[in-house]
N, C-alpha and C positions, 0 to 999 in steps of 0.2 A: 456354505462357506460365508465368511465375512467379507463383505466390501470394502476395499482399501481404496485410498486416493493415490493415483499415480497418473501423470506426473505433477510437480508442485508450480512449475514455472509458468506464469501466466501464458506466454507465447507457446507453450507445448500442450496447453490444456485443451481438449476438444469442447467446444462450447456446448455440447449436449452429453458430456460425460455424466454417468449416473450419480456420481457423488455430489453434483451441482445441483440436484433436485433436493437437497436437504434445506430445512428452513433457513439456515444460516450459513454464511461464508465469511472468510476472513481474507481481505485483501491486503498483504503486507510488503513493505519494502524488504529486501533481502536481509539488509543489516539487522532489522528488528528482531528476528529470530535468535540472534547471537547475543543481544542485549537484554532482551525480556525472555527468559526461557518459559514462562507461562503461556507465550504464543504456540511455541513448539508443543507444549503439553496439550493445548487445544486439538492440535493435528492428532496427536496420540490418542486424544479422546474421541475422535471421530468428527470433529468439525473440519471442514474443508479449508485449507488455508493454501492460498495462491500467492506466490512471490514473484517479485520481479524489481528491477533496478531501472527507474527512467533515465538515469545518467549513462549506464553502460547498454542498455538495449534500446532497439530502434523505437522511438516514441509514437511514430505513426502507426507501426505494427502493434504496439502495446494497446494503444487507443482502439484500433479496429478490432482487437481480440476481446478487450473488456466490453466493447459495445455488443458483440455477439454473446458473452457471456452474461451479461447483466440483462439483456433484452428478453432471455428466456428461463431464467432461473430463479434462484433463491429469492425470498423476501426480505430478509435481514442481512445487510451489508455493513461489515465493520472495515474500515480502512484505517491502517495504522503505518505510519512512517516515523523515520528518523526526522529531527528538527531541521536539518540542513536544508538549504534552499533546493537543491535538486531533487530531493523527495517530495517538495510540494506539487510537483508535477502529477504524482500519483492521485492526490487529492482533486486536483483540478480536472484530471481526465474524467474521473467518477462523477464529478459534479456536473461536468459538460454533457456527458452521456445522459444521466438521469434527467437534466434540465431538456436537452435537444428531443428525447424519446418520451417525456412526460411519464417518467417510471414513478411508480406508486411504491416503491419499498422504502423500508427504513433503513436509513444510513446513519452510521456513527463514524466520525473523523477524529482520530487522535494522532498526537505526535509523542515520540519517546525523546526526551533530553538525553543528548550524549554523555555529559557529566554526571548528572545527578541519576539517570535511568528512570526518572520519573515520567509518568504519562500524564498527558492533559490534552486539553480540547484543541484541535487544530482550529486556528483563527485565519480565515482567509485574507490575503493579503497584508499580514503582519509579518514584518521580519524585526526580530528584535537584536539586541546587543550579542546574546550568546549566539544565534545564527550566523550573525556576520562574523564573529570571532572564529567559528568553525569553519566558515567558508575561506577565511584567510589562511587558517592552518592547512586546509586541503590543497591549496594552491602554493603553501611555501611562503606566504607573505607574512612579513614581520612588521609590527608596529602600525604605522600610518601609510604604508606604501599602497600603491594602487594595485587592484588585483588584475 
């Protein structure tokens, strides 16, 4: 019988689930799977994909669960989020865990641009004009109004 991954949500995954013993896992923001179908295809091809939303889910619970998952499993971790500022927390959590626990995994950090759907390297601490525009849109703010 073929092993399948279930569940997908970070907060629901058992940190010692058998599918996490694979060499590679992908940690993605929920929206990424809708914008970039090839991430869903990774899941279909047997690569474990864990999803979560740092804005809508409890960040402390997510941090603690990721700590358990990353401390005992895969060697290659791909973190992929949308470019919006709230998604940056996913990268920051993984980096914090890696640093705090001196993890020797290989990490890849990427963001997906909302309008172009392009994938690019995540740059810690960088908030560009596109990110600000999207944050304003998310909050219904027009022009130069304050968020």
